[in-house]
C-alpha positions in Angstrom: 152.0 157.1 72.9 154.1 154.1 71.3 152.5 151.1 69.1 154.3 147.9 67.4 153.5 145.0 65.0 154.8 142.2 64.1 153.7 139.8 61.1 155.2 136.6 59.9 153.8 134.0 57.3 155.7 130.7 57.2 154.8 127.7 55.1 151.1 126.9 55.9 151.3 129.0 59.2 151.4 132.8 60.3 151.6 134.8 63.2 150.8 138.6 63.6 151.0 140.8 66.6 150.5 144.6 67.8 150.6 146.0 70.8 150.8 149.4 72.6 150.4 151.9 75.1 149.5 155.6 75.9 150.2 157.6 79.0 148.9 161.0 80.0 151.2 162.8 82.3 149.3 166.0 82.7 146.9 166.1 86.1 144.3 168.8 85.5 142.3 169.0 89.0 138.8 170.0 88.7 136.8 170.8 91.9 134.3 167.8 92.1 135.9 166.0 89.2 137.4 162.5 89.0 140.6 163.1 86.7 144.5 162.5 86.9 147.0 160.5 85.0 145.6 158.0 82.4 147.1 155.0 81.0 146.0 153.3 78.0 147.0 149.4 76.7 146.2 147.1 74.1 147.6 144.0 72.5 146.5 141.4 70.1 147.6 138.3 68.7 146.3 136.0 65.9 147.8 132.4 65.0 146.8 130.7 61.6 148.2 127.1 61.0 146.4 125.7 57.8 142.6 126.1 57.8 142.6 127.3 61.6 142.9 130.7 63.4 143.1 131.6 66.9 143.3 135.0 68.3 143.2 137.1 71.3 143.1 140.6 72.3 143.2 142.7 75.5 142.5 146.3 76.2 143.2 148.3 79.5 142.3 151.8 80.4 143.2 153.3 83.5 141.5 156.6 83.1 142.5 159.1 86.0 141.3 159.4 89.0 139.6 157.1 91.6 137.5 154.0 90.3 137.5 155.0 86.8 139.3 152.1 84.9 138.2 149.2 82.5 139.1 146.4 80.5 137.8 144.1 77.8 139.1 140.8 76.6 138.3 138.5 73.4 139.3 135.6 71.7 137.9 133.3 69.1 138.6 130.5 67.0 138.0 130.3 62.9 138.1 127.5 60.4 138.1 128.3 56.8 138.2 125.9 53.5 137.6 126.5 49.8 135.1 129.5 50.1 133.6 129.2 53.5 134.9 130.5 56.9 133.0 129.8 60.2 134.2 130.7 63.5 133.4 131.3 67.2 134.2 134.2 69.2 133.7 135.9 72.8 134.5 138.9 74.8 134.0 140.1 78.5 134.2 143.8 79.2 134.6 145.2 82.8 133.7 148.8 83.4 134.5 150.3 86.7 132.2 153.1 87.0 132.8 156.2 89.3 133.3 158.7 86.2 132.2 157.7 83.0 131.1 161.1 82.0 127.2 161.7 82.3 126.6 158.4 84.0 123.4 158.3 85.7 124.2 155.4 87.7 127.5 156.2 89.5 129.5 153.7 91.6 129.7 149.9 91.2 130.8 148.5 87.9 129.3 147.1 84.6 130.1 143.9 83.1 128.7 143.2 79.4 129.7 139.4 77.8 129.0 138.4 74.1 129.0 135.3 72.3 128.9 135.0 68.4 129.0 132.4 65.8 130.0 133.6 62.3 129.9 132.3 58.8 131.1 133.9 55.4 130.9 132.5 52.0 132.8 134.0 49.3 130.5 134.1 46.0 132.7 135.1 43.9 135.8 137.6 43.3 135.1 140.6 45.4 131.8 139.7 46.8 131.3 138.0 49.9 128.3 137.1 52.3 128.6 137.2 56.0 126.1 136.1 58.7 126.4 135.9 62.6 124.2 134.9 65.8 125.1 136.7 68.5 124.4 136.5 72.6 125.0 139.5 74.7 124.5 139.5 78.6 125.0 142.8 80.7 125.3 143.5 84.1 125.2 147.0 86.0 125.7 147.2 89.9 125.9 151.0 90.2 124.5 152.5 93.3 120.9 152.5 91.7 121.0 149.7 89.9 118.2 147.1 90.1 117.9 143.4 88.4 115.0 144.5 86.6 116.0 147.6 85.1 120.0 147.5 84.8 120.8 144.0 83.5 119.6 142.5 80.4 120.2 139.4 78.0 119.9 139.8 74.2 120.0 137.6 70.9 120.9 138.9 67.4 121.2 137.8 64.1 122.8 139.6 61.3 123.1 139.3 57.5 125.4 141.3 55.2 127.7 141.5 52.4 130.9 143.0 51.3 132.0 144.2 47.9 135.7 144.8 47.1 137.2 145.9 43.9 
């Protein structure tokens, strides 16, 4: 495996990047199994300009065997001024489903999407209050999938705090 990072802070702007890859060379055939050589890679980029931030991430998993790979892509924006920071982010995951362990619904694929609005407020030194509202939708097109049981939509609200010292 290999991973590299780069971070630069300029006058009022900055960039941070990371990326890597891991490869499994061995092939261990198992009767009736779905295994083989595997490659995993990921990258992320964040850019800040003044009070604004923008970022994107991606991951790809080429799990050994046939029809057994997946990827996740995401991105977000933020704006911070004084003690406040607000943001909007989203992600899309695609999971090709031939052999994810004890998968009761083999074949097909799964898609998971999520949108989140976030906010945080620095109450004082080392104390931050965080909140988010998110919406998730999922669809499973596996061999035994039905629209009634293998897809869903969800809305959530969360509040939390962080203490650092």
